BANUBA-81793 format. One record per residue: residue in three letters; residue number from 0; x, y, z of N, C-alpha, C, O, CB in turn. Coordinates in nm, 2 decimals, padded with zeros to 4 digits, always signed. Each point is the difference from the previous one (the first is absolute). Glycine has a CB too. Layout:
# BANUBA-81793
+--------+-----+--------+--------+--------+--------+--------+--------+--------+--------+--------+--------+--------+--------+--------+--------+--------+
: residu : num :    n.X :    n.Y :    n.Z :   ca.X :   ca.Y :   ca.Z :    c.X :    c.Y :    c.Z :    o.X :    o.Y :    o.Z :   cb.X :   cb.Y :   cb.Z :
+--------+-----+--------+--------+--------+--------+--------+--------+--------+--------+--------+--------+--------+--------+--------+--------+--------+
:    ALA : NUM :      X :      Y :      Z :      X :      Y :      Z :      X :      Y :      Z :      X :      Y :      Z :      X :      Y :      Z :
...
+--------+-----+--------+--------+--------+--------+--------+--------+--------+--------+--------+--------+--------+--------+--------+--------+--------+
***
This chain:
# BANUBA-81793
+--------+-----+--------+--------+--------+--------+--------+--------+--------+--------+--------+--------+--------+--------+--------+--------+--------+
: residu : num :    n.X :    n.Y :    n.Z :   ca.X :   ca.Y :   ca.Z :    c.X :    c.Y :    c.Z :    o.X :    o.Y :    o.Z :   cb.X :   cb.Y :   cb.Z :
+--------+-----+--------+--------+--------+--------+--------+--------+--------+--------+--------+--------+--------+--------+--------+--------+--------+
:    MET :   0 : +10.14 : +06.99 : +08.14 : +00.08 : -00.12 : +00.05 : +00.09 : -00.08 : -00.06 : -00.02 : -00.07 : -00.10 : -00.14 : +00.06 : +00.19 :
:    LYS :   1 : +00.27 : +00.01 : -00.03 : +00.11 : -00.09 : -00.03 : +00.06 : -00.12 : +00.06 : -00.04 : -00.02 : +00.12 : +00.06 : +00.19 : -00.17 :
:    LYS :   2 : +00.04 : -00.26 : +00.01 : +00.04 : -00.12 : +00.04 : +00.15 : +00.05 : +00.04 : +00.08 : +00.04 : -00.08 : -00.26 : -00.22 : -00.07 :
:    VAL :   3 : +00.19 : +00.17 : +00.29 : +00.15 : -00.03 : +00.04 : +00.02 : -00.12 : +00.06 : -00.07 : -00.03 : +00.10 : +00.11 : +00.26 : -00.08 :
:    GLY :   4 : +00.07 : -00.31 : -00.07 : +00.02 : -00.12 : +00.07 : -00.11 : -00.08 : +00.00 : -00.05 : -00.03 : -00.10 : +00.20 : +00.11 : +00.22 :
:    THR :   5 : -00.20 : -00.13 : +00.02 : -00.11 : -00.05 : +00.02 : -00.11 : +00.06 : +00.04 : -00.10 : -00.07 : +00.03 : +00.22 : -00.05 : -00.01 :
:    ARG :   6 : -00.11 : +00.24 : -00.01 : -00.12 : +00.08 : +00.04 : -00.07 : +00.12 : -00.08 : +00.06 : +00.02 : -00.11 : +00.05 : -00.10 : +00.31 :
:    ALA :   7 : -00.19 : +00.14 : -00.18 : -00.06 : +00.12 : -00.08 : +00.03 : +00.12 : +00.05 : +00.02 : +00.02 : +00.12 : -00.19 : -00.15 : -00.16 :
:    GLU :   8 : +00.19 : +00.23 : -00.05 : +00.04 : +00.10 : +00.07 : -00.09 : +00.14 : -00.09 : +00.00 : +00.01 : -00.13 : +00.27 : -00.15 : +00.22 :
:    ILE :   9 : -00.33 : +00.21 : +00.00 : -00.10 : +00.10 : -00.08 : +00.09 : +00.10 : -00.01 : +00.10 : +00.01 : +00.08 : -00.34 : -00.05 : -00.01 :
:    ASP :  10 : +00.22 : +00.12 : -00.18 : +00.07 : +00.12 : -00.05 : -00.08 : +00.08 : -00.04 : +00.07 : +00.08 : -00.07 : +00.08 : -00.18 : +00.01 :
:    GLY :  11 : -00.28 : +00.13 : +00.06 : -00.10 : +00.13 : -00.01 : -00.15 : -00.05 : +00.01 : -00.03 : -00.12 : +00.03 : +00.20 : +00.25 : -00.21 :
:    VAL :  12 : -00.23 : -00.04 : +00.17 : -00.15 : -00.01 : +00.00 : -00.05 : +00.01 : -00.08 : +00.05 : +00.08 : -00.08 : -00.06 : -00.03 : +00.23 :
:    ALA :  13 : -00.12 : -00.13 : -00.18 : -00.07 : +00.01 : -00.12 : -00.16 : +00.11 : +00.01 : -00.08 : +00.00 : +00.09 : +00.22 : -00.28 : -00.13 :
:    LEU :  14 : -00.14 : +00.35 : -00.04 : -00.12 : +00.12 : +00.05 : -00.12 : -00.06 : -00.07 : -00.01 : +00.01 : -00.12 : +00.15 : +00.22 : +00.12 :
:    MET :  15 : -00.25 : -00.29 : +00.07 : -00.11 : -00.01 : -00.03 : -00.11 : +00.11 : -00.01 : +00.01 : +00.11 : +00.04 : +00.09 : -00.30 : +00.03 :
:    ASN :  16 : -00.22 : +00.13 : -00.14 : -00.13 : +00.08 : +00.02 : -00.10 : -00.08 : +00.01 : -00.05 : -00.05 : -00.09 : +00.11 : +00.22 : -00.03 :
:    ASN :  17 : -00.09 : -00.18 : +00.22 : -00.10 : -00.09 : +00.09 : +00.06 : -00.16 : -00.02 : +00.07 : -00.03 : +00.10 : -00.32 : +00.20 : -00.16 :
:    ARG :  18 : +00.23 : -00.24 : -00.03 : +00.10 : -00.15 : -00.01 : +00.06 : -00.01 : -00.10 : +00.08 : -00.09 : -00.02 : -00.22 : -00.04 : +00.12 :
:    LYS :  19 : +00.13 : +00.23 : -00.20 : +00.08 : +00.00 : -00.13 : +00.15 : +00.07 : +00.01 : +00.02 : +00.10 : +00.08 : -00.26 : -00.08 : -00.19 :
:    TYR :  20 : +00.34 : -00.08 : +00.04 : +00.15 : +00.06 : +00.00 : -00.04 : +00.09 : -00.09 : -00.07 : -00.03 : -00.10 : +00.24 : -00.15 : +00.15 :
:    THR :  21 : -00.12 : +00.30 : -00.01 : +00.03 : +00.11 : -00.10 : +00.07 : +00.00 : -00.11 : -00.04 : +00.04 : -00.11 : +00.02 : +00.05 : +00.28 :
:    GLY :  22 : +00.15 : -00.16 : -00.16 : +00.10 : -00.01 : -00.10 : +00.10 : +00.09 : +00.05 : +00.11 : +00.02 : -00.07 : -00.27 : -00.07 : -00.12 :
:    TYR :  23 : +00.15 : +00.12 : +00.31 : +00.13 : +00.07 : +00.08 : +00.02 : -00.09 : +00.11 : -00.07 : -00.10 : +00.04 : +00.02 : +00.36 : -00.08 :
:    HIS :  24 : +00.20 : -00.21 : +00.08 : +00.06 : -00.06 : +00.14 : +00.09 : +00.13 : +00.01 : +00.02 : +00.09 : -00.08 : -00.01 : -00.38 : +00.07 :
:    LEU :  25 : +00.05 : +00.25 : +00.16 : +00.06 : +00.08 : +00.07 : +00.10 : -00.05 : +00.06 : -00.02 : -00.07 : +00.09 : -00.15 : +00.18 : -00.07 :
:    ASN :  26 : +00.32 : -00.08 : -00.07 : +00.12 : -00.08 : +00.09 : -00.03 : +00.06 : +00.12 : -00.08 : +00.09 : +00.04 : +00.28 : -00.12 : -00.21 :
:    ALA :  27 : -00.06 : -00.09 : +00.25 : +00.01 : +00.06 : +00.13 : -00.06 : +00.11 : +00.10 : -00.08 : +00.01 : +00.09 : +00.24 : -00.10 : -00.19 :
:    ASN :  28 : -00.04 : +00.20 : +00.00 : +00.02 : +00.14 : +00.04 : -00.13 : +00.04 : -00.01 : -00.07 : +00.01 : +00.10 : +00.29 : +00.03 : -00.18 :
:    GLN :  29 : -00.28 : +00.00 : -00.05 : -00.14 : +00.02 : +00.00 : -00.09 : -00.03 : +00.10 : -00.07 : +00.07 : +00.07 : +00.12 : -00.11 : -00.27 :
:    SER :  30 : -00.03 : -00.09 : +00.20 : -00.11 : -00.06 : +00.14 : -00.01 : +00.06 : +00.12 : -00.10 : +00.02 : +00.06 : +00.14 : -00.22 : -00.11 :
:    MET :  31 : +00.06 : +00.23 : +00.08 : +00.04 : +00.05 : +00.13 : -00.04 : +00.15 : +00.03 : -00.04 : +00.05 : +00.10 : +00.22 : -00.21 : -00.11 :
:    MET :  32 : -00.18 : +00.24 : -00.13 : -00.01 : +00.09 : +00.01 : -00.15 : +00.04 : -00.05 : -00.05 : +00.11 : -00.01 : +00.30 : -00.10 : +00.00 :
:    LEU :  33 : -00.33 : -00.13 : -00.01 : -00.13 : +00.01 : +00.01 : -00.08 : +00.00 : +00.14 : -00.09 : +00.07 : +00.04 : +00.14 : -00.18 : -00.25 :
:    LEU :  34 : +00.03 : -00.01 : +00.29 : -00.06 : +00.00 : +00.15 : +00.03 : +00.12 : +00.06 : -00.09 : +00.05 : +00.07 : +00.12 : -00.28 : -00.03 :
:    LEU :  35 : +00.08 : +00.28 : -00.05 : +00.02 : +00.15 : +00.08 : -00.10 : +00.08 : -00.05 : -00.07 : +00.03 : +00.09 : +00.33 : -00.02 : -00.07 :
:    LEU :  36 : -00.30 : +00.03 : -00.13 : -00.11 : +00.14 : -00.07 : -00.11 : -00.09 : +00.06 : -00.10 : +00.07 : +00.02 : +00.21 : +00.08 : -00.30 :
:    SER :  37 : -00.13 : -00.29 : +00.31 : -00.14 : -00.03 : +00.04 : +00.00 : -00.01 : +00.15 : -00.10 : -00.04 : +00.05 : +00.05 : -00.09 : -00.27 :
:    GLY :  38 : +00.13 : +00.16 : +00.30 : +00.05 : +00.01 : +00.15 : +00.01 : -00.14 : +00.07 : -00.01 : -00.02 : +00.12 : -00.09 : +00.26 : -00.11 :
:    LYS :  39 : +00.11 : -00.33 : -00.08 : +00.01 : -00.15 : +00.05 : +00.14 : -00.06 : +00.10 : +00.01 : -00.10 : +00.07 : -00.16 : +00.07 : -00.30 :
:    LEU :  40 : +00.25 : +00.12 : +00.17 : +00.14 : -00.03 : +00.04 : +00.04 : +00.08 : +00.12 : +00.11 : -00.02 : +00.05 : -00.05 : -00.02 : -00.29 :
:    GLN :  41 : -00.12 : +00.09 : +00.29 : +00.07 : +00.13 : +00.11 : +00.04 : -00.12 : +00.09 : -00.06 : -00.11 : +00.02 : -00.11 : +00.37 : -00.01 :
:    GLY :  42 : +00.30 : -00.21 : +00.04 : +00.04 : -00.13 : +00.10 : +00.08 : -00.11 : +00.00 : +00.08 : -00.05 : +00.08 : -00.26 : +00.09 : -00.06 :
:    ILE :  43 : +00.16 : -00.06 : -00.15 : +00.05 : -00.18 : -00.03 : +00.06 : +00.02 : -00.15 : +00.01 : -00.10 : -00.07 : -00.22 : -00.07 : +00.22 :
:    CYS :  44 : +00.23 : +00.29 : -00.19 : +00.10 : +00.04 : -00.15 : +00.12 : +00.00 : +00.03 : +00.04 : +00.10 : +00.06 : -00.18 : +00.04 : -00.15 :
:    VAL :  45 : +00.22 : -00.21 : +00.05 : +00.15 : +00.00 : +00.01 : +00.05 : -00.03 : -00.15 : -00.01 : -00.11 : -00.05 : +00.02 : +00.03 : +00.32 :
:    MET :  46 : +00.05 : +00.20 : -00.33 : +00.06 : +00.01 : -00.10 : +00.14 : +00.00 : -00.02 : +00.07 : +00.06 : +00.09 : -00.25 : +00.01 : -00.13 :
:    THR :  47 : +00.24 : -00.11 : -00.07 : +00.15 : +00.01 : -00.03 : +00.00 : +00.05 : -00.11 : -00.09 : -00.04 : -00.08 : +00.19 : -00.13 : +00.20 :
:    ARG :  48 : +00.00 : +00.29 : -00.17 : +00.01 : +00.06 : -00.08 : +00.13 : +00.03 : -00.09 : +00.08 : +00.05 : +00.08 : -00.25 : -00.01 : +00.06 :
:    ASN :  49 : +00.21 : -00.06 : -00.26 : +00.15 : +00.08 : -00.02 : -00.02 : +00.09 : -00.07 : -00.07 : +00.01 : -00.11 : +00.20 : -00.17 : +00.11 :
:    PHE :  50 : -00.04 : +00.29 : +00.07 : +00.01 : +00.15 : -00.03 : +00.04 : +00.01 : -00.15 : -00.04 : +00.09 : -00.07 : +00.12 : -00.03 : +00.32 :
:    GLU :  51 : +00.03 : -00.18 : -00.29 : +00.02 : +00.01 : -00.15 : -00.07 : +00.03 : -00.09 : +00.00 : +00.10 : -00.06 : +00.10 : -00.22 : +00.10 :
:    ASP :  52 : -00.19 : -00.02 : -00.08 : -00.12 : +00.02 : -00.08 : -00.12 : +00.01 : +00.04 : -00.09 : +00.01 : -00.09 : +00.21 : -00.10 : -00.02 :
:    GLY :  53 : -00.15 : +00.08 : +00.26 : -00.11 : -00.04 : +00.03 : -00.10 : -00.12 : +00.03 : -00.11 : -00.01 : +00.06 : +00.18 : +00.16 : -00.13 :
:    LYS :  54 : +00.03 : -00.23 : +00.00 : -00.07 : -00.16 : -00.02 : +00.02 : -00.08 : +00.10 : +00.11 : +00.01 : +00.06 : -00.07 : -00.03 : -00.29 :
:    LYS :  55 : -00.13 : -00.06 : +00.28 : +00.04 : -00.09 : +00.14 : +00.07 : -00.08 : -00.05 : -00.01 : -00.01 : -00.13 : -00.17 : +00.00 : +00.27 :
:    ASP :  56 : +00.30 : -00.08 : -00.07 : +00.08 : -00.08 : -00.05 : +00.08 : +00.01 : -00.12 : +00.05 : -00.08 : -00.07 : -00.19 : -00.02 : +00.19 :
:    ALA :  57 : +00.14 : +00.25 : -00.13 : +00.12 : +00.04 : -00.10 : +00.16 : -00.02 : +00.01 : +00.06 : +00.04 : +00.11 : -00.22 : +00.13 : -00.13 :
:    PRO :  58 : +00.23 : -00.23 : -00.06 : +00.15 : -00.02 : +00.03 : +00.04 : +00.15 : +00.03 : -00.08 : +00.09 : -00.02 : +00.14 : -00.30 : -00.15 :
:    GLY :  59 : +00.08 : +00.21 : +00.22 : +00.03 : +00.16 : +00.05 : +00.06 : -00.04 : +00.14 : +00.00 : -00.10 : +00.07 : -00.21 : +00.24 : -00.19 :
:    ASP :  60 : +00.27 : -00.03 : +00.13 : +00.06 : +00.04 : +00.16 : -00.08 : -00.01 : +00.11 : -00.09 : +00.08 : +00.00 : +00.22 : +00.08 : -00.09 :
:    VAL :  61 : -00.12 : -00.25 : +00.18 : -00.08 : -00.01 : +00.13 : -00.02 : +00.07 : +00.07 : -00.09 : -00.02 : +00.08 : +00.15 : -00.11 : -00.09 :
:    ASN :  62 : +00.01 : +00.24 : +00.01 : +00.00 : +00.14 : +00.08 : -00.14 : +00.10 : -00.08 : -00.04 : +00.09 : +00.07 : +00.36 : -00.10 : -00.02 :
:    GLU :  63 : -00.38 : -00.02 : -00.16 : -00.07 : +00.06 : -00.05 : -00.13 : -00.04 : +00.01 : -00.09 : +00.05 : -00.05 : +00.25 : +00.02 : -00.07 :
:    TYR :  64 : -00.16 : -00.18 : +00.19 : -00.15 : -00.05 : +00.05 : -00.06 : +00.07 : +00.13 : +00.09 : +00.06 : +00.07 : -00.02 : -00.30 : -00.17 :
:    ILE :  65 : -00.20 : +00.25 : +00.13 : -00.06 : +00.04 : +00.10 : -00.09 : -00.09 : +00.00 : -00.06 : -00.05 : -00.09 : +00.10 : +00.25 : +00.09 :
:    SER :  66 : -00.06 : -00.26 : +00.16 : -00.15 : -00.07 : +00.03 : -00.07 : +00.09 : +00.11 : +00.07 : +00.07 : +00.07 : +00.02 : -00.33 : -00.10 :
:    PHE :  67 : -00.22 : +00.28 : +00.03 : -00.07 : +00.07 : +00.08 : -00.15 : -00.04 : +00.03 : -00.06 : -00.04 : -00.10 : +00.21 : +00.18 : +00.02 :
:    ASP :  68 : -00.19 : -00.14 : +00.17 : -00.13 : -00.03 : +00.04 : -00.09 : +00.14 : +00.02 : +00.04 : +00.10 : +00.06 : +00.07 : -00.33 : +00.05 :
:    VAL :  69 : -00.26 : +00.21 : -00.19 : -00.09 : +00.11 : -00.02 : -00.09 : -00.02 : +00.12 : -00.08 : -00.09 : +00.01 : +00.09 : +00.11 : -00.28 :
:    VAL :  70 : +00.02 : +00.06 : +00.38 : -00.05 : +00.01 : +00.16 : -00.15 : +00.09 : -00.02 : -00.09 : -00.04 : +00.08 : +00.38 : +00.06 : +00.05 :
:    LYS :  71 : -00.32 : +00.08 : -00.21 : -00.09 : +00.10 : -00.02 : -00.03 : +00.01 : -00.12 : +00.10 : -00.02 : -00.07 : -00.04 : +00.12 : +00.24 :
:    LEU :  72 : -00.18 : -00.08 : -00.24 : -00.02 : +00.05 : -00.11 : -00.11 : +00.13 : -00.02 : -00.08 : +00.00 : +00.09 : +00.16 : -00.24 : -00.14 :
:    LYS :  73 : -00.10 : +00.33 : -00.02 : -00.08 : +00.07 : -00.02 : -00.04 : +00.01 : -00.15 : +00.09 : +00.04 : -00.09 : -00.01 : +00.06 : +00.31 :
:    ARG :  74 : -00.22 : -00.14 : -00.26 : -00.02 : +00.03 : -00.12 : -00.11 : +00.06 : -00.06 : -00.10 : -00.02 : +00.06 : +00.20 : -00.13 : -00.04 :
:    SER :  75 : -00.10 : +00.23 : -00.11 : -00.12 : +00.05 : -00.09 : -00.04 : -00.03 : -00.12 : +00.08 : -00.08 : -00.06 : -00.03 : +00.24 : +00.17 :
:    LYS :  76 : -00.16 : -00.12 : -00.17 : -00.04 : -00.07 : -00.14 : -00.07 : +00.10 : -00.02 : -00.07 : +00.04 : +00.09 : +00.05 : -00.28 : -00.09 :
:    HIS :  77 : +00.01 : +00.31 : -00.14 : -00.09 : +00.10 : -00.05 : -00.02 : -00.05 : -00.16 : +00.09 : +00.01 : -00.08 : -00.01 : +00.20 : +00.26 :
:    VAL :  78 : -00.24 : -00.26 : -00.21 : +00.00 : -00.04 : -00.13 : -00.08 : +00.13 : -00.05 : -00.08 : +00.07 : +00.06 : +00.09 : -00.34 : -00.03 :
:    SER :  79 : +00.04 : +00.28 : -00.17 : -00.11 : +00.08 : -00.07 : -00.02 : -00.03 : -00.17 : +00.09 : -00.05 : -00.07 : -00.03 : +00.24 : +00.27 :
:    ILE :  80 : -00.16 : -00.16 : -00.25 : -00.03 : -00.04 : -00.12 : -00.05 : +00.12 : -00.10 : -00.10 : +00.07 : +00.03 : +00.04 : -00.30 : +00.09 :
:    ASN :  81 : +00.15 : +00.26 : -00.24 : -00.03 : +00.11 : -00.03 : -00.11 : +00.02 : -00.11 : -00.07 : -00.10 : +00.01 : +00.29 : +00.15 : +00.08 :
:    PRO :  82 : -00.27 : +00.03 : -00.19 : -00.12 : -00.01 : -00.06 : +00.01 : -00.09 : -00.11 : -00.11 : -00.06 : -00.04 : +00.05 : +00.29 : +00.11 :
:    GLU :  83 : +00.19 : -00.26 : -00.15 : +00.00 : -00.11 : -00.08 : +00.00 : -00.16 : +00.04 : +00.00 : -00.10 : -00.07 : +00.09 : +00.28 : -00.03 :
:    GLY :  84 : -00.09 : -00.16 : +00.25 : +00.01 : -00.14 : +00.08 : +00.09 : -00.10 : +00.05 : +00.00 : -00.12 : +00.04 : -00.14 : +00.15 : -00.14 :
:    ASN :  85 : +00.27 : +00.09 : +00.06 : +00.13 : -00.06 : +00.05 : +00.02 : -00.01 : +00.16 : -00.02 : +00.10 : +00.07 : +00.11 : -00.01 : -00.30 :
:    VAL :  86 : -00.05 : -00.19 : +00.28 : +00.05 : -00.03 : +00.19 : +00.13 : +00.07 : -00.01 : +00.08 : -00.01 : -00.09 : -00.18 : -00.25 : +00.18 :
:    THR :  87 : +00.10 : +00.34 : +00.05 : +00.13 : +00.02 : +00.06 : -00.04 : -00.02 : +00.13 : -00.10 : +00.04 : +00.06 : +00.20 : +00.11 : -00.21 :
:    VAL :  88 : +00.04 : -00.23 : +00.21 : -00.01 : -00.03 : +00.13 : +00.13 : +00.06 : +00.07 : +00.11 : -00.04 : -00.04 : -00.26 : -00.17 : -00.01 :
:    LYS :  89 : +00.14 : +00.28 : +00.14 : +00.13 : +00.08 : +00.07 : -00.02 : -00.10 : +00.14 : -00.10 : -00.01 : +00.07 : +00.09 : +00.31 : -00.17 :
:    LEU :  90 : +00.14 : -00.38 : +00.10 : +00.02 : -00.06 : +00.10 : +00.11 : +00.05 : +00.09 : +00.11 : +00.03 : -00.05 : -00.20 : -00.19 : -00.07 :
:    ARG :  91 : +00.06 : +00.18 : +00.27 : +00.13 : +00.05 : +00.06 : +00.00 : -00.09 : +00.16 : -00.09 : -00.01 : +00.08 : +00.08 : +00.29 : -00.23 :
:    LEU :  92 : +00.16 : -00.33 : +00.16 : +00.02 : -00.10 : +00.09 : +00.10 : +00.04 : +00.08 : +00.10 : -00.01 : -00.07 : -00.17 : -00.16 : -00.06 :
:    ALA :  93 : +00.10 : +00.23 : +00.26 : +00.10 : +00.05 : +00.08 : +00.01 : -00.13 : +00.07 : -00.10 : -00.06 : +00.03 : +00.06 : +00.33 : +00.00 :
:    LEU :  94 : +00.15 : -00.32 : -00.01 : +00.05 : -00.12 : +00.07 : +00.12 : +00.07 : +00.12 : +00.09 : +00.08 : -00.03 : -00.13 : -00.26 : -00.22 :
:    LYS :  95 : +00.02 : +00.11 : +00.38 : +00.09 : +00.00 : +00.12 : +00.04 : -00.15 : +00.00 : -00.06 : -00.09 : +00.04 : -00.04 : +00.29 : +00.09 :
:    ALA :  96 : +00.24 : -00.19 : -00.20 : +00.09 : -00.14 : +00.00 : +00.11 : +00.02 : +00.11 : +00.03 : +00.11 : +00.04 : -00.07 : -00.17 : -00.30 :
:    THR :  97 : +00.10 : -00.09 : +00.30 : +00.07 : +00.00 : +00.09 : +00.11 : -00.10 : -00.06 : -00.01 : -00.12 : -00.02 : -00.17 : +00.19 : +00.21 :
:    VAL :  98 : +00.30 : +00.01 : -00.21 : +00.11 : -00.06 : -00.09 : +00.06 : -00.11 : +00.11 : +00.06 : +00.02 : +00.11 : +00.00 : +00.23 : -00.28 :
:    ILE :  99 : -00.09 : -00.37 : +00.11 : +00.07 : -00.13 : +00.04 : +00.15 : -00.03 : +00.02 : +00.07 : -00.03 : +00.10 : -00.26 : -00.02 : -00.21 :
:    GLU : 100 : +00.24 : +00.07 : -00.05 : +00.11 : -00.02 : -00.04 : +00.05 : +00.08 : -00.10 : -00.08 : +00.00 : -00.09 : +00.04 : -00.19 : +00.15 :
:    TYR : 101 : +00.16 : +00.29 : -00.09 : +00.06 : +00.05 : -00.08 : +00.17 : -00.03 : +00.02 : +00.07 : +00.02 : +00.09 : -00.29 : +00.13 : -00.11 :
:    GLY : 102 : +00.24 : -00.19 : -00.15 : +00.15 : -00.05 : +00.01 : +00.12 : +00.14 : +00.06 : +00.10 : -00.03 : +00.07 : -00.17 : -00.16 : -00.31 :
:    LYS : 103 : +00.04 : +00.32 : +00.21 : +00.08 : +00.09 : +00.02 : -00.02 : +00.06 : +00.13 : +00.08 : +00.08 : +00.04 : -00.08 : -00.05 : -00.25 :
:    ASP : 104 : -00.10 : -00.08 : +00.31 : -00.04 : +00.07 : +00.14 : +00.02 : +00.10 : +00.03 : -00.05 : +00.00 : +00.11 : +00.08 : -00.14 : -00.05 :
:    ASN : 105 : +00.00 : +00.26 : -00.08 : +00.04 : +00.11 : +00.01 : -00.12 : +00.09 : +00.09 : -00.01 : +00.12 : +00.00 : +00.17 : -00.18 : -00.22 :
:    LEU : 106 : -00.25 : -00.02 : +00.28 : -00.15 : +00.06 : -00.01 : +00.00 : +00.11 : +00.14 : -00.11 : +00.07 : +00.03 : -00.02 : -00.34 : -00.14 :
:    ILE : 107 : +00.25 : +00.30 : +00.20 : +00.00 : +00.11 : +00.07 : +00.02 : +00.12 : -00.06 : -00.07 : +00.10 : +00.03 : +00.14 : -00.22 : +00.11 :
:    ASP : 108 : +00.00 : +00.11 : -00.22 : +00.02 : +00.15 : -00.08 : -00.15 : +00.05 : -00.05 : -00.07 : -00.08 : -00.06 : +00.33 : +00.01 : -00.05 :
:    LYS : 109 : -00.30 : +00.18 : +00.13 : -00.13 : +00.02 : -00.03 : +00.00 : +00.05 : -00.17 : -00.10 : +00.00 : -00.07 : +00.04 : +00.05 : +00.36 :
:    GLN : 110 : +00.17 : -00.02 : -00.33 : +00.01 : +00.03 : -00.15 : -00.03 : -00.14 : -00.07 : -00.09 : -00.01 : -00.09 : +00.27 : +00.21 : +00.10 :
:    VAL : 111 : -00.12 : -00.30 : +00.04 : +00.02 : -00.11 : -00.10 : -00.16 : -00.08 : +00.03 : -00.05 : -00.08 : -00.08 : +00.38 : +00.05 : +00.10 :
:    THR : 112 : -00.38 : +00.06 : +00.07 : -00.16 : -00.04 : +00.05 : -00.07 : +00.08 : -00.12 : -00.06 : -00.05 : -00.09 : +00.08 : +00.02 : +00.39 :
:    ALA : 113 : -00.01 : +00.16 : -00.29 : -00.08 : +00.10 : -00.12 : +00.02 : -00.05 : -00.12 : -00.11 : -00.01 : -00.07 : +00.14 : +00.22 : +00.18 :
:    ASP : 114 : +00.08 : -00.24 : -00.17 : +00.03 : -00.08 : -00.11 : -00.07 : -00.11 : -00.04 : -00.07 : -00.01 : -00.10 : +00.25 : +00.08 : +00.15 :
:    LEU : 115 : -00.16 : -00.17 : +00.04 : -00.07 : -00.11 : +00.02 : -00.14 : +00.02 : -00.02 : -00.06 : -00.07 : -00.08 : +00.23 : +00.00 : +00.21 :
:    ASN : 116 : -00.22 : +00.15 : -00.06 : -00.18 : -00.01 : -00.02 : -00.03 : +00.06 : -00.14 : -00.11 : -00.03 : -00.06 : +00.05 : +00.06 : +00.32 :
:    LYS : 117 : +00.15 : +00.06 : -00.30 : -00.03 : +00.07 : -00.17 : -00.01 : -00.13 : -00.06 : -00.10 : -00.05 : -00.04 : +00.24 : +00.29 : +00.02 :
:    ARG : 118 : -00.01 : -00.30 : +00.01 : +00.05 : -00.13 : -00.10 : -00.13 : -00.12 : +00.03 : -00.05 : -00.05 : -00.10 : +00.37 : +00.11 : +00.12 :
:    LEU : 119 : -00.35 : -00.09 : +00.08 : -00.10 : -00.07 : +00.04 : -00.16 : +00.03 : -00.07 : -00.06 : -00.08 : -00.07 : +00.22 : +00.07 : +00.29 :
:    SER : 120 : -00.21 : +00.16 : -00.18 : -00.11 : +00.03 : -00.03 : +00.00 : +00.01 : -00.19 : -00.10 : -00.02 : -00.08 : +00.07 : +00.14 : +00.36 :
:    ALA : 121 : +00.18 : -00.10 : -00.32 : -00.02 : +00.01 : -00.17 : +00.01 : -00.14 : -00.05 : -00.03 : -00.01 : -00.12 : +00.15 : +00.26 : +00.09 :
:    LEU : 122 : -00.08 : -00.38 : +00.12 : -00.01 : -00.12 : -00.07 : -00.13 : -00.07 : +00.03 : -00.04 : -00.10 : -00.07 : +00.28 : +00.09 : +00.07 :
:    LEU : 123 : -00.33 : +00.06 : +00.11 : -00.12 : -00.06 : +00.02 : -00.13 : +00.08 : -00.08 : -00.12 : -00.03 : -00.02 : +00.24 : -00.06 : +00.26 :
:    THR : 124 : -00.05 : +00.22 : -00.28 : -00.11 : +00.07 : -00.10 : +00.03 : -00.04 : -00.14 : -00.07 : +00.06 : -00.09 : +00.03 : +00.14 : +00.24 :
:    ASP : 125 : +00.14 : -00.30 : -00.20 : -00.03 : -00.03 : -00.12 : -00.10 : -00.04 : -00.06 : -00.06 : -00.09 : +00.06 : +00.23 : +00.08 : -00.03 :
:    ARG : 126 : -00.22 : +00.06 : -00.16 : -00.12 : +00.01 : -00.10 : +00.02 : -00.12 : -00.08 : -00.07 : -00.02 : -00.10 : +00.05 : +00.28 : +00.09 :
:    GLY : 127 : +00.14 : -00.34 : +00.05 : +00.01 : -00.08 : -00.16 : -00.02 : -00.13 : +00.04 : +00.00 : -00.09 : -00.08 : +00.19 : +00.21 : -00.05 :
+--------+-----+--------+--------+--------+--------+--------+--------+--------+--------+--------+--------+--------+--------+--------+--------+--------+
***
């Protein structure tokens, strides 16, 4: 949480184990993805991203920004533990989203829409 003028602004989510802080926290984008993966944001999730560098509120050309609403999601999870005790989790999240605003606008062109789908998928799949 940080102070902005006379108000407090939340800038992330603390990860807890029961009532004890784990020492880890998620930023706003990671928090949004966590809620999507848990199935809690369907129908109320509006995101804005910058295609130039993938960061919210990043400086750059306004035409590179896209705002979209997640209207449907499908998720699956597979957890496995190998003999050494290492845990592997494979998550799959398929989103159906409606574009609310896109600076370049040519969404009638099917090629532009296909390219936009690929770019947005790559942006949301970022593992960093």
